[in-house]
N, CA, C, O and the ligand as a Tripos MOL2 file, in Angstrom:
@<TRIPOS>MOLECULE
protein
  265   263    67     0     0
PROTEIN
NO_CHARGES

@<TRIPOS>ATOM
      1 N           6.5940  187.6110  -20.2250 N.3       1 MET1
      2 CA          6.4990  186.2940  -19.3170 C.3       1 MET1
      3 C           5.9570  186.5560  -18.0610 C.2       1 MET1
      4 O           6.2830  187.4680  -17.3020 O.2       1 MET1
      5 N           5.0280  185.6160  -17.8720 N.am      2 SER2
      6 CA          4.1240  185.8540  -16.7960 C.3       2 SER2
      7 C           4.2260  184.8850  -15.6340 C.2       2 SER2
      8 O           3.6910  185.0390  -14.5370 O.2       2 SER2
      9 N           5.1020  183.7050  -16.0790 N.am      3 GLN3
     10 CA          5.1270  182.7190  -15.2210 C.3       3 GLN3
     11 C           6.5980  182.4800  -14.8960 C.2       3 GLN3
     12 O           7.4300  182.5020  -15.8030 O.2       3 GLN3
     13 N           6.9610  182.2390  -13.5560 N.am      4 ASN4
     14 CA          8.2680  181.9120  -13.2210 C.3       4 ASN4
     15 C           8.6870  180.7610  -13.6560 C.2       4 ASN4
     16 O           8.0020  179.7400  -13.5950 O.2       4 ASN4
     17 N           9.9220  180.8220  -14.1640 N.am      5 ASP5
     18 CA         10.6880  179.6310  -14.9630 C.3       5 ASP5
     19 C          10.9530  178.5710  -13.8800 C.2       5 ASP5
     20 O          10.9180  177.3810  -14.1930 O.2       5 ASP5
     21 N          11.2080  178.9440  -12.6560 N.am      6 ASN6
     22 CA         11.4880  177.9780  -11.7630 C.3       6 ASN6
     23 C          10.3330  177.3340  -11.1740 C.2       6 ASN6
     24 O          10.5480  176.5220  -10.2740 O.2       6 ASN6
     25 N           9.0870  177.5760  -11.5540 N.am      7 TRP7
     26 CA          8.0190  176.7520  -11.0270 C.3       7 TRP7
     27 C           7.8820  175.4900  -11.7180 C.2       7 TRP7
     28 O           8.0500  175.4320  -12.9360 O.2       7 TRP7
     29 N           7.6030  174.5240  -11.0590 N.am      8 LEU8
     30 CA          7.5780  173.3260  -11.6690 C.3       8 LEU8
     31 C           6.1820  172.7660  -11.6140 C.2       8 LEU8
     32 O           5.6350  172.7380  -10.5110 O.2       8 LEU8
     33 N           5.4790  172.2750  -12.7720 N.am      9 LYS9
     34 CA          4.1010  171.9720  -12.7980 C.3       9 LYS9
     35 C           4.1660  170.5660  -12.3580 C.2       9 LYS9
     36 O           5.1280  169.8710  -12.6820 O.2       9 LYS9
     37 N           3.1180  170.0650  -11.5770 N.am     10 ALA10
     38 CA          3.1360  168.6730  -11.2390 C.3      10 ALA10
     39 C           1.6990  168.4900  -10.5510 C.2      10 ALA10
     40 O           0.9370  169.4270  -10.3130 O.2      10 ALA10
     41 N           1.4780  167.3220  -10.3070 N.am     11 ALA11
     42 CA          0.2820  166.9690   -9.6010 C.3      11 ALA11
     43 C           0.3000  166.8590   -8.0730 C.2      11 ALA11
     44 O           1.1610  166.2620   -7.4260 O.2      11 ALA11
     45 N          -0.7950  167.5310   -7.5630 N.am     12 ALA12
     46 CA         -0.6920  167.5560   -5.9380 C.3      12 ALA12
     47 C          -1.7940  167.0790   -5.4090 C.2      12 ALA12
     48 O          -2.8580  167.2870   -5.9930 O.2      12 ALA12
     49 N          -1.7600  166.2820   -4.0950 N.am     13 LYS13
     50 CA         -2.6250  165.5480   -3.6760 C.3      13 LYS13
     51 C          -3.0410  166.1650   -2.4070 C.2      13 LYS13
     52 O          -2.2120  166.5330   -1.5750 O.2      13 LYS13
     53 N          -4.4030  166.2920   -2.2310 N.am     14 CYS14
     54 CA         -4.8630  166.8990   -0.7650 C.3      14 CYS14
     55 C          -4.6310  165.9500    0.2540 C.2      14 CYS14
     56 O          -5.0360  164.7920    0.1560 O.2      14 CYS14
     57 N          -3.8990  166.4450    1.3860 N.am     15 CYS15
     58 CA         -3.8000  165.7280    2.5320 C.3      15 CYS15
     59 C          -4.8850  165.3410    3.1800 C.2      15 CYS15
     60 O          -4.7580  164.5220    4.0910 O.2      15 CYS15
     61 N          -5.9460  165.7660    2.8970 N.am     16 GLU16
     62 CA         -7.2830  165.6110    3.6210 C.3      16 GLU16
     63 C          -8.0490  164.4890    3.0560 C.2      16 GLU16
     64 O          -8.3290  163.4410    3.6380 O.2      16 GLU16
     65 N          -8.3680  164.8440    1.8070 N.am     17 CYS17
     66 CA         -9.4240  163.8390    1.1060 C.3      17 CYS17
     67 C          -8.9470  163.2870   -0.0080 C.2      17 CYS17
     68 O          -9.7110  162.5590   -0.6410 O.2      17 CYS17
     69 N          -7.6770  163.4920   -0.4650 N.am     18 GLY18
     70 CA         -6.8860  162.8360   -1.2340 C.3      18 GLY18
     71 C          -7.1680  163.2910   -2.9060 C.2      18 GLY18
     72 O          -6.7180  162.6650   -3.8660 O.2      18 GLY18
     73 N          -8.0100  164.5150   -2.9860 N.am     19 ALA19
     74 CA         -8.2760  164.8820   -4.4000 C.3      19 ALA19
     75 C          -6.9960  165.2720   -4.9840 C.2      19 ALA19
     76 O          -6.0540  165.5200   -4.2320 O.2      19 ALA19
     77 N          -6.8760  165.3450   -6.1910 N.am     20 VAL20
     78 CA         -5.6200  165.4640   -7.0610 C.3      20 VAL20
     79 C          -6.0960  166.6890   -8.0110 C.2      20 VAL20
     80 O          -7.1310  166.7800   -8.6700 O.2      20 VAL20
     81 N          -5.0530  167.5740   -7.8810 N.am     21 TYR21
     82 CA         -5.0740  168.6930   -8.6810 C.3      21 TYR21
     83 C          -3.7740  168.9110   -9.4720 C.2      21 TYR21
     84 O          -2.7590  168.3040   -9.1300 O.2      21 TYR21
     85 N          -3.7660  169.8210  -10.5990 N.am     22 SER22
     86 CA         -2.7880  170.3290  -11.0360 C.3      22 SER22
     87 C          -2.2110  171.5400  -10.1960 C.2      22 SER22
     88 O          -2.9940  172.3330   -9.6710 O.2      22 SER22
     89 N          -0.8150  171.6840  -10.0660 N.am     23 ALA23
     90 CA         -0.2220  172.6010   -9.0710 C.3      23 ALA23
     91 C           1.0720  172.9630   -9.6320 C.2      23 ALA23
     92 O           1.7610  172.2990  -10.4050 O.2      23 ALA23
     93 N           1.3420  174.2970   -9.0510 N.am     24 TRP24
     94 CA          2.8180  174.5850   -9.3880 C.3      24 TRP24
     95 C           3.4180  174.1920   -7.9960 C.2      24 TRP24
     96 O           2.8540  174.3170   -6.9080 O.2      24 TRP24
     97 N           4.8250  173.6300   -8.2670 N.am     25 ILE25
     98 CA          5.5670  173.5620   -7.1340 C.3      25 ILE25
     99 C           6.6700  174.5740   -7.0720 C.2      25 ILE25
    100 O           7.6250  174.5660   -7.8490 O.2      25 ILE25
    101 N           6.4980  175.4300   -6.1290 N.am     26 LEU26
    102 CA          7.5240  176.7820   -6.1130 C.3      26 LEU26
    103 C           8.9300  176.2260   -5.7290 C.2      26 LEU26
    104 O           9.1230  175.0780   -5.3310 O.2      26 LEU26
    105 N           9.8330  177.1270   -5.8880 N.am     27 PRO27
    106 CA         11.2470  176.8190   -5.8030 C.3      27 PRO27
    107 C          11.5240  176.6390   -4.2610 C.2      27 PRO27
    108 O          12.5860  176.1010   -3.9480 O.2      27 PRO27
    109 N          10.6080  177.0680   -3.2210 N.am     28 ASP28
    110 CA         10.6840  176.8990   -1.9880 C.3      28 ASP28
    111 C           9.7540  175.7590   -1.5140 C.2      28 ASP28
    112 O           9.3590  175.6630   -0.3520 O.2      28 ASP28
    113 N           9.4250  174.8690   -2.5510 N.am     29 ASP29
    114 CA          8.5900  173.6520   -2.1730 C.3      29 ASP29
    115 C           7.4290  173.7130   -1.6360 C.2      29 ASP29
    116 O           6.9620  172.7410   -1.0420 O.2      29 ASP29
    117 N           6.6480  175.1010   -1.7830 N.am     30 SER30
    118 CA          5.3690  175.2980   -1.5260 C.3      30 SER30
    119 C           4.4530  174.8570   -2.7540 C.2      30 SER30
    120 O           4.9340  174.9170   -3.8850 O.2      30 SER30
    121 N           3.3160  174.4730   -2.5880 N.am     31 VAL31
    122 CA          2.5060  173.9680   -3.4630 C.3      31 VAL31
    123 C           1.2560  174.9760   -3.8210 C.2      31 VAL31
    124 O           0.4410  175.2850   -2.9520 O.2      31 VAL31
    125 N           1.1790  175.4160   -5.0440 N.am     32 GLN32
    126 CA         -0.1380  176.2450   -5.2910 C.3      32 GLN32
    127 C          -0.7980  175.7990   -6.5960 C.2      32 GLN32
    128 O          -0.3600  175.8310   -7.7450 O.2      32 GLN32
    129 N          -1.9910  175.3670   -6.1040 N.am     33 LEU33
    130 CA         -2.8090  174.8510   -7.0580 C.3      33 LEU33
    131 C          -3.0650  175.6860   -8.2390 C.2      33 LEU33
    132 O          -2.9750  176.9100   -8.1350 O.2      33 LEU33
    133 N          -3.3850  175.1150   -9.3830 N.am     34 ILE34
    134 CA         -3.4990  176.1000  -10.5790 C.3      34 ILE34
    135 C          -5.1330  176.2110  -10.5900 C.2      34 ILE34
    136 O          -5.8740  175.2320  -10.4930 O.2      34 ILE34
    137 N          -5.4890  177.3140  -10.6990 N.am     35 GLY35
    138 CA         -6.9090  177.7560  -10.7400 C.3      35 GLY35
    139 C          -7.6450  177.7080   -9.6480 C.2      35 GLY35
    140 O          -8.8440  177.9170   -9.8270 O.2      35 GLY35
    141 N          -7.2150  177.4470   -8.3270 N.am     36 ARG36
    142 CA         -7.9030  177.1140   -7.2030 C.3      36 ARG36
    143 C          -7.2730  177.8510   -6.0920 C.2      36 ARG36
    144 O          -6.5290  177.2880   -5.2880 O.2      36 ARG36
    145 N          -7.5620  179.0970   -6.0410 N.am     37 LYS37
    146 CA         -7.0050  180.0210   -5.2690 C.3      37 LYS37
    147 C          -7.3260  179.6070   -3.6700 C.2      37 LYS37
    148 O          -6.4450  179.8060   -2.8340 O.2      37 LYS37
    149 N          -8.4970  179.0770   -3.3090 N.am     38 ASP38
    150 CA         -9.0470  178.8800   -2.2590 C.3      38 ASP38
    151 C          -8.8010  177.4170   -1.7170 C.2      38 ASP38
    152 O          -9.4280  177.0720   -0.7160 O.2      38 ASP38
    153 N          -8.0740  176.6870   -2.2160 N.am     39 GLY39
    154 CA         -7.4670  175.3720   -1.9550 C.3      39 GLY39
    155 C          -8.3870  174.3750   -2.6180 C.2      39 GLY39
    156 O          -8.9030  174.4280   -3.7350 O.2      39 GLY39
    157 N          -8.4820  173.3960   -1.6190 N.am     40 CYS40
    158 CA         -9.1730  171.9420   -2.1970 C.3      40 CYS40
    159 C         -10.7530  172.2530   -1.7240 C.2      40 CYS40
    160 O         -11.1130  173.0340   -0.8430 O.2      40 CYS40
    161 N         -11.5530  171.4340   -2.5500 N.am     41 ARG41
    162 CA        -12.8300  171.7180   -2.3920 C.3      41 ARG41
    163 C         -13.2700  171.0900   -1.0370 C.2      41 ARG41
    164 O         -14.4030  171.4000   -0.6670 O.2      41 ARG41
    165 N         -12.6080  170.3220   -0.3020 N.am     42 CYS42
    166 CA        -12.9390  170.1120    1.1380 C.3      42 CYS42
    167 C         -12.5640  171.0710    2.1000 C.2      42 CYS42
    168 O         -12.9330  171.0160    3.2740 O.2      42 CYS42
    169 N         -11.7300  172.0780    1.5570 N.am     43 GLY43
    170 CA        -11.5570  173.2670    2.4480 C.3      43 GLY43
    171 C         -10.1410  173.2310    2.9770 C.2      43 GLY43
    172 O          -9.6960  174.2010    3.5900 O.2      43 GLY43
    173 N          -9.4350  172.1710    2.7670 N.am     44 ALA44
    174 CA         -8.1250  172.0110    3.1710 C.3      44 ALA44
    175 C          -7.1320  172.7210    2.2860 C.2      44 ALA44
    176 O          -7.3500  172.9110    1.0890 O.2      44 ALA44
    177 N          -5.9640  173.1340    2.9480 N.am     45 SER45
    178 CA         -5.0650  173.8790    1.8720 C.3      45 SER45
    179 C          -3.7640  173.3650    2.1540 C.2      45 SER45
    180 O          -2.7930  174.0890    1.9340 O.2      45 SER45
    181 N          -3.5760  171.9730    2.7080 N.am     46 ALA46
    182 CA         -2.3360  171.2190    2.5830 C.3      46 ALA46
    183 C          -2.2190  170.2840    1.3620 C.2      46 ALA46
    184 O          -3.1450  169.4820    1.2460 O.2      46 ALA46
    185 N          -1.4080  170.2510    0.5880 N.am     47 PHE47
    186 CA         -1.0890  169.4640   -0.4210 C.3      47 PHE47
    187 C           0.2470  168.9430   -0.3650 C.2      47 PHE47
    188 O           1.2090  169.4630    0.2000 O.2      47 PHE47
    189 N           0.2070  167.7070   -1.1000 N.am     48 ARG48
    190 CA          1.4550  166.9890   -1.2450 C.3      48 ARG48
    191 C           1.8280  166.7730   -2.7220 C.2      48 ARG48
    192 O           1.0280  166.2570   -3.5030 O.2      48 ARG48
    193 N           2.8590  167.1120   -3.0310 N.am     49 GLU49
    194 CA          3.3700  166.6810   -4.6030 C.3      49 GLU49
    195 C           3.3680  165.2440   -4.6810 C.2      49 GLU49
    196 O           3.9560  164.5220   -3.8770 O.2      49 GLU49
    197 N           2.7140  164.8560   -5.6370 N.am     50 ILE50
    198 CA          2.8430  163.5850   -6.1680 C.3      50 ILE50
    199 C           4.0430  163.1210   -7.0690 C.2      50 ILE50
    200 O           4.2580  163.3820   -8.2530 O.2      50 ILE50
    201 N           4.6210  162.5110   -6.3590 N.am     51 SER51
    202 CA          6.0260  162.2550   -7.2550 C.3      51 SER51
    203 C           5.6800  160.9890   -8.1680 C.2      51 SER51
    204 O           4.7870  160.1770   -7.9250 O.2      51 SER51
    205 N           6.4840  160.9680   -9.1820 N.am     52 SER52
    206 CA          6.3530  159.7800  -10.1440 C.3      52 SER52
    207 C           7.0900  158.6600   -9.6360 C.2      52 SER52
    208 O           6.8810  157.5680  -10.1650 O.2      52 SER52
    209 N           7.9160  158.7460   -8.6980 N.am     53 ALA53
    210 CA          8.7360  157.6340   -8.2200 C.3      53 ALA53
    211 C           7.8980  157.1570   -7.0810 C.2      53 ALA53
    212 O           7.1780  157.9190   -6.4360 O.2      53 ALA53
    213 N           8.0210  155.7030   -6.8150 N.am     54 THR54
    214 CA          7.0400  155.1620   -5.8500 C.3      54 THR54
    215 C           7.8850  155.3520   -4.6230 C.2      54 THR54
    216 O           8.9090  154.7250   -4.3540 O.2      54 THR54
    217 N           7.2730  156.3750   -3.8590 N.am     55 HIS55
    218 CA          8.0530  156.6220   -2.6740 C.3      55 HIS55
    219 C           6.8870  156.7770   -1.6430 C.2      55 HIS55
    220 O           6.3700  157.8650   -1.3900 O.2      55 HIS55
    221 N           6.5060  155.5450   -1.0510 N.am     56 ASP56
    222 CA          5.0670  155.6600   -0.1250 C.3      56 ASP56
    223 C           5.8170  155.6820    1.2460 C.2      56 ASP56
    224 O           6.4720  154.7080    1.6160 O.2      56 ASP56
    225 N           5.7050  156.7740    1.9580 N.am     57 ASP57
    226 CA          5.9960  156.7420    3.3100 C.3      57 ASP57
    227 C           4.5940  156.8590    4.2640 C.2      57 ASP57
    228 O           3.8360  157.8210    4.3910 O.2      57 ASP57
    229 N           4.5460  155.7240    4.7890 N.am     58 PRO58
    230 CA          3.2850  155.8660    5.7840 C.3      58 PRO58
    231 C           3.1460  156.5210    6.9080 C.2      58 PRO58
    232 O           2.0570  156.6430    7.4680 O.2      58 PRO58
    233 N           4.3700  157.0610    7.3950 N.am     59 SER59
    234 CA          4.5480  157.8890    8.4790 C.3      59 SER59
    235 C           4.6900  159.3530    8.0320 C.2      59 SER59
    236 O           5.7700  159.9040    8.2450 O.2      59 SER59
    237 N           3.5510  160.1370    7.3430 N.am     60 VAL60
    238 CA          3.8550  161.3800    6.9580 C.3      60 VAL60
    239 C           3.0140  162.4790    7.8850 C.2      60 VAL60
    240 O           1.8240  162.7780    7.7840 O.2      60 VAL60
    241 N           3.9550  162.9560    8.7680 N.am     61 SER61
    242 CA          3.5050  164.0370    9.5600 C.3      61 SER61
    243 C           4.5270  164.9200    9.8960 C.2      61 SER61
    244 O           4.8380  165.1090   11.0720 O.2      61 SER61
    245 N           5.1420  165.5450    8.8500 N.am     62 GLU62
    246 CA          6.2870  166.5370    8.6950 C.3      62 GLU62
    247 C           5.5160  167.8750    9.3780 C.2      62 GLU62
    248 O           5.2980  168.0520   10.5770 O.2      62 GLU62
    249 N           5.2480  168.5580    8.5090 N.am     63 THR63
    250 CA          5.1890  170.0030    8.7260 C.3      63 THR63
    251 C           3.4910  170.0380    9.1000 C.2      63 THR63
    252 O           2.8590  170.7650    8.3330 O.2      63 THR63
    253 N           2.7930  169.4530   10.0140 N.am     64 ASP64
    254 CA          1.6130  169.4580   10.3920 C.3      64 ASP64
    255 C           1.1240  170.7500   11.1410 C.2      64 ASP64
    256 O           0.0470  170.5980   11.7180 O.2      64 ASP64
    257 N           1.6070  171.7870   11.2310 N.am     65 GLY65
    258 CA          1.2690  172.9560   11.7570 C.3      65 GLY65
    259 C           1.6770  172.8510   13.2820 C.2      65 GLY65
    260 O           0.9030  172.4030   14.1280 O.2      65 GLY65
    261 N           2.8700  173.2690   13.5480 N.am     66 ALA66
    262 CA          3.3560  173.2330   14.8460 C.3      66 ALA66
    263 C           2.7700  174.0180   15.9860 C.2      66 ALA66
    264 O           3.2600  173.9320   17.1110 O.2      66 ALA66
    265 ZN         -9.2930  167.9200    0.0860 Zn       67 ZN67
@<TRIPOS>BOND
     1     1     2 1
     2     2     3 1
     3     3     4 2
     4     3     5 am
     5     5     6 1
     6     6     7 1
     7     7     8 2
     8     7     9 am
     9     9    10 1
    10    10    11 1
    11    11    12 2
    12    11    13 am
    13    13    14 1
    14    14    15 1
    15    15    16 2
    16    15    17 am
    17    17    18 1
    18    18    19 1
    19    19    20 2
    20    19    21 am
    21    21    22 1
    22    22    23 1
    23    23    24 2
    24    23    25 am
    25    25    26 1
    26    26    27 1
    27    27    28 2
    28    27    29 am
    29    29    30 1
    30    30    31 1
    31    31    32 2
    32    31    33 am
    33    33    34 1
    34    34    35 1
    35    35    36 2
    36    35    37 am
    37    37    38 1
    38    38    39 1
    39    39    40 2
    40    39    41 am
    41    41    42 1
    42    42    43 1
    43    43    44 2
    44    43    45 am
    45    45    46 1
    46    46    47 1
    47    47    48 2
    48    47    49 am
    49    49    50 1
    50    50    51 1
    51    51    52 2
    52    51    53 am
    53    53    54 1
    54    54    55 1
    55    55    56 2
    56    55    57 am
    57    57    58 1
    58    58    59 1
    59    59    60 2
    60    59    61 am
    61    61    62 1
    62    62    63 1
    63    63    64 2
    64    63    65 am
    65    65    66 1
    66    66    67 1
    67    67    68 2
    68    67    69 am
    69    69    70 1
    70    70    71 1
    71    71    72 2
    72    71    73 am
    73    73    74 1
    74    74    75 1
    75    75    76 2
    76    75    77 am
    77    77    78 1
    78    78    79 1
    79    79    80 2
    80    79    81 am
    81    81    82 1
    82    82    83 1
    83    83    84 2
    84    83    85 am
    85    85    86 1
    86    86    87 1
    87    87    88 2
    88    87    89 am
    89    89    90 1
    90    90    91 1
    91    91    92 2
    92    91    93 am
    93    93    94 1
    94    94    95 1
    95    95    96 2
    96    95    97 am
    97    97    98 1
    98    98    99 1
    99    99   100 2
   100    99   101 am
   101   101   102 1
   102   102   103 1
   103   103   104 2
   104   103   105 am
   105   105   106 1
   106   106   107 1
   107   107   108 2
   108   107   109 am
   109   109   110 1
   110   110   111 1
   111   111   112 2
   112   111   113 am
   113   113   114 1
   114   114   115 1
   115   115   116 2
   116   115   117 am
   117   117   118 1
   118   118   119 1
   119   119   120 2
   120   119   121 am
   121   121   122 1
   122   122   123 1
   123   123   124 2
   124   123   125 am
   125   125   126 1
   126   126   127 1
   127   127   128 2
   128   127   129 am
   129   129   130 1
   130   130   131 1
   131   131   132 2
   132   131   133 am
   133   133   134 1
   134   134   135 1
   135   135   136 2
   136   135   137 am
   137   137   138 1
   138   138   139 1
   139   139   140 2
   140   139   141 am
   141   141   142 1
   142   142   143 1
   143   143   144 2
   144   143   145 am
   145   145   146 1
   146   146   147 1
   147   147   148 2
   148   147   149 am
   149   149   150 1
   150   150   151 1
   151   151   152 2
   152   151   153 am
   153   153   154 1
   154   154   155 1
   155   155   156 2
   156   155   157 am
   157   157   158 1
   158   158   159 1
   159   159   160 2
   160   159   161 am
   161   161   162 1
   162   162   163 1
   163   163   164 2
   164   163   165 am
   165   165   166 1
   166   166   167 1
   167   167   168 2
   168   167   169 am
   169   169   170 1
   170   170   171 1
   171   171   172 2
   172   171   173 am
   173   173   174 1
   174   174   175 1
   175   175   176 2
   176   175   177 am
   177   177   178 1
   178   178   179 1
   179   179   180 2
   180   179   181 am
   181   181   182 1
   182   182   183 1
   183   183   184 2
   184   183   185 am
   185   185   186 1
   186   186   187 1
   187   187   188 2
   188   187   189 am
   189   189   190 1
   190   190   191 1
   191   191   192 2
   192   191   193 am
   193   193   194 1
   194   194   195 1
   195   195   196 2
   196   195   197 am
   197   197   198 1
   198   198   199 1
   199   199   200 2
   200   199   201 am
   201   201   202 1
   202   202   203 1
   203   203   204 2
   204   203   205 am
   205   205   206 1
   206   206   207 1
   207   207   208 2
   208   207   209 am
   209   209   210 1
   210   210   211 1
   211   211   212 2
   212   211   213 am
   213   213   214 1
   214   214   215 1
   215   215   216 2
   216   215   217 am
   217   217   218 1
   218   218   219 1
   219   219   220 2
   220   219   221 am
   221   221   222 1
   222   222   223 1
   223   223   224 2
   224   223   225 am
   225   225   226 1
   226   226   227 1
   227   227   228 2
   228   227   229 am
   229   229   230 1
   230   230   231 1
   231   231   232 2
   232   231   233 am
   233   233   234 1
   234   234   235 1
   235   235   236 2
   236   235   237 am
   237   237   238 1
   238   238   239 1
   239   239   240 2
   240   239   241 am
   241   241   242 1
   242   242   243 1
   243   243   244 2
   244   243   245 am
   245   245   246 1
   246   246   247 1
   247   247   248 2
   248   247   249 am
   249   249   250 1
   250   250   251 1
   251   251   252 2
   252   251   253 am
   253   253   254 1
   254   254   255 1
   255   255   256 2
   256   255   257 am
   257   257   258 1
   258   258   259 1
   259   259   260 2
   260   259   261 am
   261   261   262 1
   262   262   263 1
   263   263   264 2
@<TRIPOS>SUBSTRUCTURE
     1 MET1         2 RESIDUE 1 A MET
     2 SER2         6 RESIDUE 1 A SER
     3 GLN3        10 RESIDUE 1 A GLN
     4 ASN4        14 RESIDUE 1 A ASN
     5 ASP5        18 RESIDUE 1 A ASP
     6 ASN6        22 RESIDUE 1 A ASN
     7 TRP7        26 RESIDUE 1 A TRP
     8 LEU8        30 RESIDUE 1 A LEU
     9 LYS9        34 RESIDUE 1 A LYS
    10 ALA10       38 RESIDUE 1 A ALA
    11 ALA11       42 RESIDUE 1 A ALA
    12 ALA12       46 RESIDUE 1 A ALA
    13 LYS13       50 RESIDUE 1 A LYS
    14 CYS14       54 RESIDUE 1 A CYS
    15 CYS15       58 RESIDUE 1 A CYS
    16 GLU16       62 RESIDUE 1 A GLU
    17 CYS17       66 RESIDUE 1 A CYS
    18 GLY18       70 RESIDUE 1 A GLY
    19 ALA19       74 RESIDUE 1 A ALA
    20 VAL20       78 RESIDUE 1 A VAL
    21 TYR21       82 RESIDUE 1 A TYR
    22 SER22       86 RESIDUE 1 A SER
    23 ALA23       90 RESIDUE 1 A ALA
    24 TRP24       94 RESIDUE 1 A TRP
    25 ILE25       98 RESIDUE 1 A ILE
    26 LEU26      102 RESIDUE 1 A LEU
    27 PRO27      106 RESIDUE 1 A PRO
    28 ASP28      110 RESIDUE 1 A ASP
    29 ASP29      114 RESIDUE 1 A ASP
    30 SER30      118 RESIDUE 1 A SER
    31 VAL31      122 RESIDUE 1 A VAL
    32 GLN32      126 RESIDUE 1 A GLN
    33 LEU33      130 RESIDUE 1 A LEU
    34 ILE34      134 RESIDUE 1 A ILE
    35 GLY35      138 RESIDUE 1 A GLY
    36 ARG36      142 RESIDUE 1 A ARG
    37 LYS37      146 RESIDUE 1 A LYS
    38 ASP38      150 RESIDUE 1 A ASP
    39 GLY39      154 RESIDUE 1 A GLY
    40 CYS40      158 RESIDUE 1 A CYS
    41 ARG41      162 RESIDUE 1 A ARG
    42 CYS42      166 RESIDUE 1 A CYS
    43 GLY43      170 RESIDUE 1 A GLY
    44 ALA44      174 RESIDUE 1 A ALA
    45 SER45      178 RESIDUE 1 A SER
    46 ALA46      182 RESIDUE 1 A ALA
    47 PHE47      186 RESIDUE 1 A PHE
    48 ARG48      190 RESIDUE 1 A ARG
    49 GLU49      194 RESIDUE 1 A GLU
    50 ILE50      198 RESIDUE 1 A ILE
    51 SER51      202 RESIDUE 1 A SER
    52 SER52      206 RESIDUE 1 A SER
    53 ALA53      210 RESIDUE 1 A ALA
    54 THR54      214 RESIDUE 1 A THR
    55 HIS55      218 RESIDUE 1 A HIS
    56 ASP56      222 RESIDUE 1 A ASP
    57 ASP57      226 RESIDUE 1 A ASP
    58 PRO58      230 RESIDUE 1 A PRO
    59 SER59      234 RESIDUE 1 A SER
    60 VAL60      238 RESIDUE 1 A VAL
    61 SER61      242 RESIDUE 1 A SER
    62 GLU62      246 RESIDUE 1 A GLU
    63 THR63      250 RESIDUE 1 A THR
    64 ASP64      254 RESIDUE 1 A ASP
    65 GLY65      258 RESIDUE 1 A GLY
    66 ALA66      262 RESIDUE 1 A ALA
    67 ZN67       265 GROUP 0 **** ****
């Protein structure tokens, strides 16, 4: 077994350019892109999990690098 069973496969969206990638959501809620170790093509490394539920929050500025 090479993959952690606790990892959740999901779609993740770049916080900068909005590109969507397949990613693993780790148990600690961090997002790890699949096959893209260097992050987004735009150079950003902040991603947001895309939830299937319609949960749009216009004021998203939680952990933006304190
Ligand atoms: Zn991007």
